[in-house]
C-alpha positions in Angstrom: 119.5 139.9 147.3 117.3 142.8 146.3 119.3 145.4 144.4 120.1 148.5 146.5 118.5 150.9 143.9 115.1 149.4 145.1 115.6 150.1 148.8 113.7 153.4 148.8 110.7 151.6 147.2 110.6 148.9 149.9 110.7 151.4 152.8 107.8 151.0 155.2 105.0 153.6 154.9 105.6 154.8 158.5 108.7 156.6 157.2 106.3 159.0 155.4 105.2 162.2 157.0 101.9 161.8 158.9 101.9 158.0 159.0 101.7 156.7 162.6 100.2 153.6 164.2 96.6 155.0 163.7 97.0 155.5 159.9 99.0 152.3 159.4 96.0 150.1 160.1 93.7 151.3 157.3 96.7 151.4 154.9 97.5 147.8 155.8 93.9 146.8 155.0 94.5 148.0 151.4 97.8 146.2 151.3 99.7 149.5 151.4 102.7 148.7 153.7 105.6 150.1 151.6 106.3 153.0 149.3 106.2 150.7 146.3 102.6 149.7 147.2 101.5 153.4 147.2 103.2 153.9 143.8 101.1 151.1 142.4 97.8 152.1 144.2 96.5 153.5 140.9 93.3 155.7 140.8 90.1 153.8 140.1 88.9 156.8 138.1 89.2 160.6 137.8 86.9 163.4 138.7 87.0 166.3 136.3 85.8 169.6 137.7 84.8 172.8 136.0 85.8 176.1 137.5 82.8 178.5 137.5 82.2 182.1 138.7 78.4 181.9 138.6 76.4 179.0 140.0 73.8 179.5 137.3 76.3 178.2 134.8 76.5 174.8 136.4 74.1 171.8 136.2 72.9 169.7 139.1 75.2 166.7 139.7 78.2 168.5 138.1 81.6 168.5 139.8 82.6 172.2 140.2 85.2 174.5 141.7 83.7 177.9 142.8 84.9 181.0 144.7 82.5 181.7 147.6 82.2 184.2 150.4 80.9 182.8 153.7 77.8 184.6 155.1 76.3 182.5 157.9 76.7 179.3 160.0 73.5 177.3 160.9 73.9 174.5 163.5 71.4 171.7 163.7 68.9 171.2 166.5 70.5 167.9 167.5 73.7 166.0 166.9 72.2 164.1 163.9 70.9 167.2 162.1 73.0 168.6 159.3 75.3 171.6 159.9 75.0 174.2 157.1 77.4 177.0 156.1 75.7 179.5 153.8 77.9 181.2 151.2 77.5 183.2 148.0 79.3 183.3 144.7 80.5 186.4 142.8 77.0 186.8 141.3 75.3 186.8 144.7 73.8 183.2 144.3 73.4 181.5 147.7 74.8 178.0 148.2 74.7 175.7 151.4 77.8 173.7 152.3 76.3 170.8 154.3 78.1 168.7 156.9 77.0 165.8 159.0 78.4 164.5 162.3 82.0 165.4 163.3 82.8 167.0 159.9 81.0 170.1 161.2 84.0 170.8 163.5 86.3 171.3 160.5 83.7 173.5 158.8 83.7 175.9 161.7 87.5 176.3 161.4 87.8 176.3 157.6 84.9 178.6 156.8 84.9 181.8 159.0 82.1 184.3 158.2 83.2 187.0 155.9 86.1 185.1 154.4 86.5 184.0 150.8 87.3 180.3 149.9 87.6 178.2 146.8 85.3 175.2 147.3 85.3 171.9 145.2 82.5 169.4 145.2 79.4 168.0 143.6 76.5 170.5 143.1 73.1 169.2 144.2 69.7 170.6 145.1 67.9 170.2 148.4 64.4 171.5 148.2 64.8 174.9 146.6 68.4 175.4 147.8 71.6 174.6 146.0 74.1 172.7 148.1 77.4 170.8 148.2 77.5 168.0 150.8 80.9 167.5 152.4 83.0 169.5 150.0 86.0 167.6 148.7 88.3 170.7 149.1 88.1 174.0 150.9 91.1 176.2 150.0 92.1 179.8 150.8 92.5 182.4 148.1 95.8 181.9 146.3 95.7 178.2 146.8 96.3 175.5 144.1 92.6 175.2 143.3 93.0 175.0 139.5 95.5 172.1 139.9 92.6 170.1 141.3 90.4 170.3 138.2 91.2 166.7 137.3 91.5 164.7 140.5 92.2 161.0 141.1 89.7 158.8 143.1 91.5 156.1 145.0 90.1 152.9 146.6 89.8 153.6 150.4 89.3 151.8 153.6 87.7 153.1 156.8 89.9 155.9 158.3 91.3 157.1 155.0 90.2 160.1 152.8 90.9 160.9 149.2 93.2 163.9 150.1 95.1 161.8 152.6 95.8 159.0 150.1 96.7 161.5 147.4 99.2 163.2 149.8 100.8 159.9 150.7 101.0 158.9 147.0 102.7 162.2 146.3 105.3 161.6 149.0 105.9 158.0 147.7 106.4 159.3 144.1 109.0 161.9 145.4 110.9 159.0 147.0 110.7 156.9 143.8 114.1 156.6 142.0 114.6 156.4 138.2 115.3 152.8 137.3 117.2 151.4 134.3 115.0 150.5 131.3 114.1 146.8 131.0 111.8 147.1 127.9 113.6 147.0 124.5 114.1 150.6 123.1 112.4 149.7 119.8 109.2 148.6 121.6 109.2 151.8 123.8 109.4 153.9 120.6 106.9 151.9 118.7 104.3 152.1 121.5 105.3 155.6 122.4 105.5 154.6 126.1 107.0 156.9 128.8 109.9 155.8 131.0 108.9 153.8 134.1 109.0 156.6 136.7 107.3 159.0 134.3 104.6 156.4 133.7 103.8 156.2 137.4 103.5 160.0 137.7 101.3 160.3 134.6 99.0 157.4 135.7 98.3 159.2 139.0 97.6 162.5 137.3 95.2 161.0 134.7 97.4 162.0 131.8 97.6 158.5 130.4 99.8 158.7 127.3 100.2 154.9 127.4 101.3 155.1 131.0 98.9 152.5 132.3 99.6 150.1 129.5 103.3 150.5 130.1 102.9 149.7 133.8 100.7 146.7 133.0 103.3 145.4 130.5 106.0 145.7 133.2 104.0 143.4 135.5 103.2 140.9 132.7 106.9 140.8 131.6 108.1 140.2 135.2 105.6 137.3 135.6 106.4 135.7 132.2 110.2 136.0 132.8 109.9 134.5 136.3 107.9 131.5 135.1 110.2 130.9 132.2 113.3 130.9 134.5 111.5 128.4 136.8 110.8 126.2 133.8 114.3 126.5 132.4 115.7 125.6 135.9 113.4 122.7 136.2 114.7 121.3 132.9 118.2 121.4 134.2 117.4 119.5 137.4 117.7 115.7 137.6 114.6 113.8 138.5 113.9 110.1 138.4 112.8 108.6 135.1 109.7 106.5 136.0 108.5 103.7 133.8 105.7 101.4 134.9 105.1 97.8 133.9 101.3 98.1 134.1 101.3 95.5 137.0 99.1 97.8 139.1 97.2 99.7 136.4 95.9 96.5 134.7 94.2 95.5 137.9 92.1 98.7 138.1 88.3 98.0 137.9 86.8 101.3 136.7 83.0 101.6 136.4 83.2 103.2 132.9 85.7 103.3 130.0 88.2 106.2 129.9 87.3 109.0 127.5 89.6 110.0 124.6 90.7 113.1 126.5 91.7 111.0 129.6 93.6 108.5 127.4 95.4 111.3 125.7 96.3 113.1 129.0 97.6 109.9 130.6 99.8 109.3 127.5 101.2 112.8 127.8 101.9 112.3 131.5 103.5 108.9 130.9 105.8 110.4 128.3 106.9 113.2 130.8 107.5 110.7 133.7 109.8 108.6 131.5 112.2 111.6 131.2 115.0 112.5 133.6 113.9 116.2 133.7 111.0 116.4 136.3 107.5 116.8 134.9 105.7 120.1 135.4 102.3 119.6 133.9 98.9 121.2 134.5 95.8 119.0 134.0 92.8 121.2 133.3 89.5 119.4 133.6 86.0 120.6 133.3 83.7 119.8 136.2 83.2 116.0 136.3 85.7 115.2 133.5 87.5 112.6 135.6 90.7 114.2 136.7 91.0 111.9 139.8 91.2 108.8 137.6 94.0 110.4 135.5 95.9 111.4 138.7 95.5 107.8 140.0 96.9 106.3 136.8 99.9 108.8 137.0 100.6 107.9 140.7 100.3 104.1 139.9 103.1 104.6 137.3 105.3 105.9 140.1 104.3 102.9 142.4 105.1 100.4 139.6 108.5 102.1 139.2 109.2 101.3 142.9 108.7 104.8 144.2 106.0 106.8 146.2 103.4 109.4 145.2 101.6 112.1 147.1 98.4 114.1 146.5 98.2 117.6 148.0 94.7 119.1 148.6 93.9 122.7 149.8 91.5 121.7 152.5 91.0 118.8 154.9 87.5 118.0 153.6 88.9 117.7 150.0 91.8 115.6 151.2 89.4 113.2 152.9 87.2 113.0 149.8 90.2 112.3 147.6 91.5 109.7 150.1 88.1 107.8 150.1 87.8 107.7 146.3 91.5 106.9 145.6 91.5 104.1 148.3 88.3 102.6 146.8 89.6 102.7 143.2 93.1 101.5 144.1 91.9 98.6 146.3 91.9 95.9 143.5 95.5 97.0 142.5 97.1 96.3 145.9 98.5 99.8 146.2 98.5 101.1 149.8 96.9 104.5 150.2 97.1 106.6 153.4 95.7 109.9 154.7 97.7 112.5 156.6 96.3 115.8 157.8 97.1 118.3 160.5 94.3 116.8 162.6 95.9 113.3 162.8 97.5 112.7 166.2 99.1 110.0 168.3 99.7 106.4 167.3 97.7 106.6 164.0 99.9 109.5 162.9 103.1 107.7 164.0 102.1 104.6 162.0 101.5 106.8 158.8 104.9 108.5 159.3 106.6 105.2 159.7 104.9 103.8 156.6 106.1 106.7 154.5 109.6 106.3 155.8 109.9 102.5 155.3 108.0 102.6 152.0 105.1 100.4 153.1 102.7 103.3 152.1 102.7 103.8 148.3 100.4 106.9 148.0 99.7 109.5 150.6 96.8 112.0 150.4 96.7 115.1 152.6 96.9 118.8 153.2 100.2 120.8 153.7 100.9 118.4 156.6 102.4 115.9 154.1 105.3 118.4 153.4 106.1 119.3 157.0 109.8 118.9 158.1 108.9 115.8 160.3 107.5 113.9 157.3 110.1 111.9 155.6 109.7 109.6 152.6 111.6 106.5 151.5 111.5 107.6 147.9 108.9 110.3 146.9 109.0 110.7 143.1 105.6 112.1 142.1 103.4 114.8 143.5 99.8 115.7 142.5 98.6 119.2 143.5 94.8 119.5 143.4 93.0 122.8 142.9 96.3 124.3 141.6 95.2 128.0 141.9 95.4 127.7 145.7 99.2 127.1 145.5 101.6 129.7 144.2 104.8 129.1 142.2 106.9 129.4 145.5 105.0 126.4 147.0 105.4 124.5 143.8 109.2 125.0 144.1 109.2 123.9 147.8 108.0 120.4 146.7 111.3 119.9 144.9 113.1 119.6 148.2 111.1 116.6 149.5 112.4 113.8 147.3 115.9 112.4 146.9 115.7 114.2 143.5 113.1 116.7 142.3 109.8 114.9 142.1 107.5 115.0 139.0 104.6 117.4 139.6 101.1 117.2 138.2 99.0 120.2 139.0 95.2 119.9 138.6 92.4 122.5 138.3 88.7 122.1 137.9 88.4 125.8 136.8 88.6 126.0 133.0 90.9 128.9 132.3 91.0 131.0 129.1 94.2 130.4 127.0 95.6 133.9 127.8 95.2 133.4 131.5 96.7 129.9 131.4 99.8 131.5 130.0 99.7 134.2 132.7 99.3 131.8 135.7 100.9 128.6 134.5 103.6 129.7 132.1 106.1 127.3 133.5 103.8 124.3 133.1 102.9 122.1 130.1 99.1 121.8 129.8 96.8 118.7 129.3 93.1 119.3 128.9 90.1 117.0 129.7 87.5 118.5 127.5 85.1 115.5 127.3 82.7 114.2 129.9 82.6 110.5 130.9 79.6 108.5 129.4 76.5 108.5 131.6 77.2 111.9 133.2 73.8 113.7 133.0 73.4 117.2 131.8 72.2 119.6 134.5 69.0 121.5 133.7 69.6 125.3 134.2 66.7 127.6 135.0 66.7 131.4 135.4 64.0 133.0 137.6 63.1 136.3 139.3 63.1 137.0 143.1 59.3 137.0 143.0 59.3 133.2 142.6 61.3 132.5 145.8 58.2 131.1 147.6 57.5 128.5 144.9 61.3 127.7 144.9 61.3 127.0 148.6 58.2 124.7 148.1 60.1 122.8 145.4 63.1 122.5 147.8 60.8 121.0 150.4 59.6 118.4 148.0 63.2 117.5 147.1 64.1 117.1 150.8 60.9 115.0 151.4 62.1 112.6 148.7 65.4 112.2 150.5 67.5 114.5 148.2 69.9 117.2 149.3 70.4 120.8 148.0 72.8 123.8 148.0 71.7 127.4 148.4 74.5 129.9 147.5 74.4 133.6 148.4 76.9 136.3 147.3 77.7 137.8 150.7 77.9 136.8 154.4 75.8 139.6 155.9 73.4 142.2 154.5 75.2 145.3 153.3 74.3 148.7 154.6 72.5 150.7 152.0 69.7 150.5 149.5 70.7 147.3 147.8 69.0 144.1 149.0 71.7 141.5 148.9 70.8 138.0 149.8 73.2 137.4 152.6 74.0 133.9 153.6 73.3 134.4 157.3 69.8 136.0 156.6 68.9 133.3 154.1 70.0 130.6 156.5 67.9 132.1 159.3 64.8 132.2 157.0 65.3 128.6 155.7 66.0 127.3 159.2 62.6 128.5 160.3 61.1 126.1 157.6 63.5 123.2 157.7 65.0 123.3 161.3 68.1 121.3 161.9 68.2 120.0 158.3 69.9 123.3 157.3 73.6 124.0 157.9 75.6 127.3 157.1 79.1 127.6 155.7 81.0 130.8 154.9 84.6 132.0 154.8 84.3 133.9 158.1 83.4 130.7 160.2 86.2 129.1 162.2 87.7 126.2 160.2 86.4 123.5 162.7 82.9 124.9 162.5 83.0 125.0 158.7 84.4 121.4 158.6 81.7 120.1 161.0 78.9 121.7 158.9 80.4 120.3 155.6 80.7 116.9 157.2 77.1 116.9 158.4 76.0 117.7 154.8 78.4 115.2 153.1 77.2 112.4 155.4 73.6 113.2 154.6 72.7 114.2 158.2 71.9 117.7 156.9 69.8 118.1 153.8 70.4 121.7 152.9 73.7 123.6 152.8 73.5 127.4 152.7 76.8 128.9 151.7 78.9 131.6 150.1 81.3 130.6 147.3 83.5 128.6 149.7 81.8 125.5 148.3 82.8 126.5 144.7 85.5 123.8 144.5 85.6 120.1 145.5 82.6 119.1 147.6 81.3 115.8 146.2 77.8 114.8 147.4 76.1 112.6 144.8 72.8 112.8 146.6 72.6 116.7 146.1 70.4 117.3 143.0 69.4 121.0 143.4 71.7 124.1 143.3 70.1 127.5 144.0 72.3 130.6 143.3 70.8 133.8 144.5 71.7 137.2 142.8 73.3 135.1 140.1 74.1 138.2 138.0 76.8 139.1 140.7 78.9 136.1 139.8 81.3 135.5 136.9 80.5 132.8 134.4 83.4 130.6 135.4 82.2 130.8 139.0 78.6 130.0 138.2 79.8 127.0 136.2 81.9 125.7 139.1 78.9 126.0 141.5 76.6 124.3 139.0 79.1 121.4 138.9 78.5 120.6 142.6 75.3 118.8 141.5 74.7 116.2 138.8 77.2 113.8 140.5 74.8 110.9 141.0 72.3 109.0 138.8 69.4 111.4 139.5 68.4 114.3 137.3 69.8 117.6 138.7 68.7 121.2 138.4 70.6 124.5 138.8 68.3 127.6 139.6 69.8 131.0 138.9 67.8 133.6 140.9 68.3 137.0 139.3 67.8 140.5 140.7 65.2 142.9 139.2 67.6 145.1 137.2 70.0 143.4 134.8 72.7 145.0 132.6 73.2 143.7 129.1 76.3 141.8 130.2 74.4 140.1 133.0 71.6 139.1 130.6 74.1 137.6 128.2 76.0 135.8 131.0 72.8 134.1 132.3 71.7 133.2 128.8 75.0 131.5 128.1 74.6 129.5 131.3 71.3 128.1 130.0 72.8 127.5 126.6 76.0 125.5 127.3 77.7 123.3 129.9 81.1 123.5 128.2 83.3 125.1 130.8 86.1 125.9 128.4 83.7 127.9 126.1 82.2 129.6 129.2 85.7 130.6 130.4 86.6 132.2 127.0 83.2 134.0 126.9 83.6 135.2 130.5 87.0 136.8 129.7 85.4 138.5 126.6 82.5 139.8 128.7 84.5 140.9 131.7 87.5 142.2 129.6 85.1 144.7 128.1 85.3 146.7 131.3 82.3 145.4 133.3 83.4 143.1 136.1 80.3 141.9 137.8 80.2 140.1 141.1 83.1 138.9 143.1 86.7 138.6 141.9 87.0 135.0 141.1 89.4 132.7 142.9 92.6 132.5 140.9 91.2 135.1 138.6 94.6 136.6 137.8 97.9 136.8 139.7 98.1 140.5 138.8 97.5 143.8 140.7 98.2 146.3 137.9 97.2 144.6 134.7 93.5 144.5 133.9 91.8 141.6 132.1 91.7 143.7 128.9 95.4 144.5 129.2 96.3 140.9 129.9 94.5 139.8 126.7 96.2 142.5 124.6 99.7 142.7 126.1 100.5 139.2 127.6 101.4 137.5 124.2 103.9 140.3 123.5 105.4 140.2 127.0 105.6 136.4 126.8 107.5 136.5 123.5 109.8 139.3 124.8 110.6 137.2 127.9 111.3 134.1 125.8 113.6 136.1 123.5 115.4 137.5 126.5 116.1 134.0 127.9 116.8 132.2 124.6 118.6 135.0 122.6 120.1 137.2 125.3 121.2 134.5 127.7 118.8 135.1 130.5 119.6 138.0 132.8 123.0 138.8 131.4 124.2 142.3 130.1 122.7 145.7 130.8 119.1 144.8 129.9 119.4 141.5 131.8 120.5 143.5 134.9 117.5 145.8 134.5 115.2 142.8 134.1 116.6 141.4 137.4 115.6 144.7 139.1 112.1 144.3 137.5 111.7 140.8 139.0 112.5 142.1 142.5 110.2 145.1 142.0 107.3 142.8 141.3 108.4 140.3 143.9 108.9 137.6 141.4 112.4 137.0 142.7 111.8 133.2 142.9 112.7 133.5 139.2 116.1 135.1 140.0 116.7 132.5 142.7 116.6 129.7 140.2 119.7 131.2 138.5 123.0 130.1 139.9 124.5 133.0 141.7 121.1 134.8 141.6 
């Protein structure tokens, strides 16, 4: 149970003054549903203003605070025209306060003619007149203007303003209690970090003094501690030791010999399966490194030991693909493989359920449907989770309840993860790496070109399709954004390409209904459609050997790891494949370096480390990558710097200090609940 001291922090936001149903919606869009969420909704940046008496002292574009006397109101000729309030400073300089739309109503109230006000905002020039458009603050004489010289800027959603969010954060901080210290006193003194509550207050004021690092460290410590408790608990559980006799594996007829990395990983898994403590291992494999073969060998060990195995995939399309390839590979061995998804109904479903119960099915592949309450196994002893980052620690723990004893778990990911982030996301898992590609796998040619070559690119695409090949075209967004930037939206690109290629083109993005997405993917996978236009939903798992061209538009908007994942969708057959990175006209240094690296190497592990180096430097281009980090407070830079310390601290707490015992252990328990890593506490008896 959550400690009582945290109750004020988990109070819903509607307990705060001014939060009703209308304001709750935009807050929920930002994930701000409780006092705790507002505490941790840290400013993205700070605006520093300069107080001036004479407008001649200020430069255009400068954020200022100035005392003005209102002289005149000028309404626009129509509803769309700007509403201007003219005012003058102490030196007699004239300034226009400009409002658009409904904001003019508040201007009429706040700025009566003849009155003096303090006004804060950005000084601009319109023609030969100085102006501030939509002032950030208009305050009466004697107000707290000077307190606003350094002002936080928060992430907003429609319906929220900076003053509104700042006011709610202020209320949340007032309700925030002092909490006992969970960081060792010696470390607090060495880093010169403030206490937890003080750190929150300072972080919102912009007076850092190590406040942000301290808050990031708290989150990293909570995460490390929870994963270690899960790992320690797993080692105490009793699983089934599994030892195979090679009767199934020796009958495998693989088209190519195993790589050294595959042989090494299989040996590590075999060693884990032979133990009574259930395996918790992560198999990291670069795109095309042969993870499925390793997973099949592991599952066949379970079958040889007289038990069953299951493979869990995040989507139905991936589940079907895995089922087809596993069934094909396992056929010579005699192992019986079945598919179970939420779509299966009637007699076919009943037959599968009966086969799992009586043991006539050895291996089942499916989505979450394979772990529903109605699905019972004769003896499930081994579970493979594909695309691990889609499943949280809580879901990994849920699997333990399905076997007679806790099953062995092999998690797999095709996203090479930097060492630091592996520790952050999978601290409770042992790690095996597939860092070699099977022989015969062709390198993918990578080309960078400008937007002006799109016409020639579409002609090249037409030639590919005429030869019977297929292609992907990936865009960074679903729809065009309002504003000056031209962003290649998937829907607009699909419409343009459909004019040329007609029904040969299908569209897939995250906002489509699942059945429409599946239908489009299946048309492409079967070869019925020749071109798939998509957002990054195709980043993981689609396997179409006939696809030999990958086009990624506005490639500079994607992270390196994501570009590498997308590139890996082609080059799966015997034909030569090409990845075309279409770049925008203006590129930052980081973007140039990123695209150059893509041309230079196809080593996903090297790209992952370089990506962290480039993005950790403060420039995060493109979309947040799936499974990027499990953190909301700690930045990539802080993860790199602080995680090793937090990990060591957590290990010492468990090994030396007996887990969550004593005063510091009690404080650490509060920390786990604060960051909702309480699955760590629940692994403790009496937790």
